[in-house]
C-alpha positions as CSV (number, residue, x, y, z in Angstrom):
1,M,18.6,-2.4,-1.5
2,F,19.2,-0.1,-4.5
3,G,15.7,-0.7,-5.9
4,F,14.2,0.3,-2.6
5,L,16.2,3.5,-2.4
6,A,15.6,4.4,-6.1
7,K,11.9,4.3,-5.4
8,Q,12.1,6.3,-2.1
9,W,13.7,9.5,-3.4
10,S,10.4,10.5,-5.1
11,T,8.4,10.0,-1.9
12,I,10.5,12.1,0.5
13,T,9.4,15.7,1.4
14,A,11.1,18.8,-0.2
15,P,12.6,19.7,3.2
16,D,14.1,16.3,3.7
17,A,15.4,16.3,0.1
18,A,17.1,19.7,0.8
19,T,19.1,18.2,3.6
20,W,21.1,16.2,1.0
21,E,22.3,19.4,-0.8
22,P,25.3,20.3,1.3
23,S,26.8,16.7,1.1
24,A,26.0,16.4,-2.6
25,I,27.7,19.7,-3.4
26,A,30.7,18.6,-1.5
27,R,30.9,15.4,-3.5
28,R,29.9,17.1,-6.8
29,T,26.9,15.0,-7.3
30,T,23.1,15.3,-7.2
31,P,21.1,15.1,-3.9
32,E,19.3,12.1,-5.1
33,N,22.6,10.2,-5.9
34,E,24.0,11.3,-2.5
35,F,20.8,10.0,-0.9
36,R,21.4,6.6,-2.5
37,R,25.1,6.6,-2.0
38,T,24.9,7.4,1.8
39,N,22.1,4.9,2.5
40,L,23.7,2.0,0.4
41,T,26.8,2.6,2.4
42,R,24.9,2.6,5.6
43,M,23.0,-0.6,4.8
44,T,26.1,-2.5,3.8
45,E,27.5,-1.5,7.2
46,G,24.5,-2.9,9.0
47,L,23.0,0.5,9.7
48,A,19.5,1.6,8.9
49,P,18.9,4.1,6.1
50,T,17.6,7.7,6.7
51,K,15.5,10.1,4.8
52,R,17.5,13.2,5.9
53,L,20.9,14.5,6.9
54,P,21.9,15.0,9.6
55,I,20.0,12.0,10.9
56,A,17.0,13.4,12.9
57,A,16.1,12.0,16.3
58,G,13.2,9.7,16.1
59,A,11.4,6.7,17.6
60,N,12.1,3.1,16.8
61,P,9.6,1.6,14.3
62,T,6.3,0.3,15.4
63,A,5.6,-3.4,15.0
64,A,3.9,-5.2,12.1
65,I,2.6,-8.7,12.1
66,W,4.8,-10.9,9.9
67,T,3.7,-14.2,8.2
68,L,5.6,-16.6,6.1
69,S,4.8,-19.7,4.1
70,G,6.6,-21.8,1.7
71,A,5.1,-22.6,-1.8
72,F,6.3,-23.8,-5.2
73,H,9.7,-22.3,-5.9
74,H,9.1,-19.2,-3.6
75,A,8.5,-18.1,0.0
76,H,5.4,-15.9,0.7
77,H,5.8,-13.0,3.2
78,G,2.9,-11.1,4.6
79,F,3.0,-8.0,6.8
80,S,0.0,-6.4,8.3
81,S,-0.8,-3.6,10.8
82,P,-3.9,-1.6,11.6
83,L,-1.8,1.5,12.2
84,L,0.7,3.4,10.1
85,G,3.1,3.9,12.9
86,N,6.7,4.9,12.6
87,R,7.8,2.4,9.9
88,W,9.7,3.1,6.7
89,G,10.6,-0.4,5.6
90,V,11.8,-3.9,6.4
91,L,15.0,-5.8,5.8
92,I,14.4,-9.5,5.0
93,Y,17.4,-11.9,5.8
94,R,17.5,-15.5,4.5
95,S,19.7,-18.4,5.4
96,L,19.9,-22.1,4.9
97,T,21.0,-22.6,8.4
98,S,18.7,-22.3,11.4
99,G,19.7,-19.9,14.2
100,F,21.7,-17.8,11.8
101,T,23.2,-14.3,12.8
102,V,21.9,-11.6,10.5
103,S,24.4,-9.6,8.4
104,P,24.2,-7.3,5.4
105,T,25.3,-10.2,3.1
106,L,22.2,-12.2,4.1
107,I,19.7,-9.4,3.1
108,V,17.5,-10.8,0.2
109,A,15.0,-7.9,0.1
110,V,14.1,-4.5,1.3
111,Y,10.4,-3.5,1.3
112,D,8.5,-0.4,1.8
113,L,6.2,-0.7,4.9
114,Q,4.6,2.8,4.8
115,F,1.0,1.5,4.8
116,T,-1.9,0.5,6.8
117,G,-3.7,-2.8,6.3
118,G,-1.6,-5.5,4.6
119,K,1.1,-6.1,2.1
120,T,2.6,-9.3,0.6
121,F,5.9,-10.0,-1.0
122,D,7.5,-13.1,-2.6
123,D,11.0,-14.5,-2.5
124,I,11.0,-16.1,-5.9
125,G,13.2,-18.5,-7.8
126,L,14.1,-20.7,-4.8
127,T,15.0,-24.4,-5.2
128,P,13.1,-26.9,-3.1
129,G,14.3,-27.0,0.5
130,T,14.1,-25.4,3.9
131,Y,14.8,-21.7,4.2
132,F,15.1,-19.7,7.4
133,Y,14.2,-16.0,7.6
134,R,14.5,-13.0,9.9
135,A,13.1,-9.6,9.5
136,R,14.0,-6.1,10.9
137,L,11.8,-3.1,10.6
138,F,13.3,0.3,10.3
139,S,12.1,3.9,10.7
140,D,13.0,7.0,8.4
141,A,15.2,8.3,11.2
142,A,17.7,5.5,10.9
143,K,16.4,3.5,13.7
144,F,16.0,-0.3,13.7
145,G,13.2,-2.1,15.5
146,T,13.7,-5.3,17.3
147,L,15.0,-8.2,15.1
148,L,11.8,-10.4,14.5
149,A,11.9,-14.0,15.6
150,Q,13.2,-16.5,13.0
151,K,10.6,-18.1,10.7
152,T,10.9,-21.1,8.4
153,A,9.5,-21.7,4.9
154,V,9.6,-25.2,3.2
155,V,9.7,-24.6,-0.5
156,T,8.5,-27.2,-2.9
């Protein structure tokens, strides 16, 4: 989660960055650190992150096509979409149990999905076995999309 947020600060607009000033001043920190702190707290509480304070009204994220396959010591995730849509990122949840309920403790990755076309990611260092995944897209206005259906990867 922290890696995603660390990269995102440099991509937000100056007006959005300025919205973090009052909260940062109150906490005696920088706007960048306040952005990270607030969003890490939101994500550990099961809430979507935001690019601005106060959280602006916005639409739920648009869908992307998600594929998953197992391979040698990793699971390969693919996301594709012909349209940019209202997506900021995606949370990837992993469990060893089928039919699992997502929670912040099961998040294994947070990826940037501000693109058109396709993007791939690997969940590496896995021991052989069956892994179950769910994914949830989110917008920059702290809105979650529908939790995507569970997918399975058999890792060798």
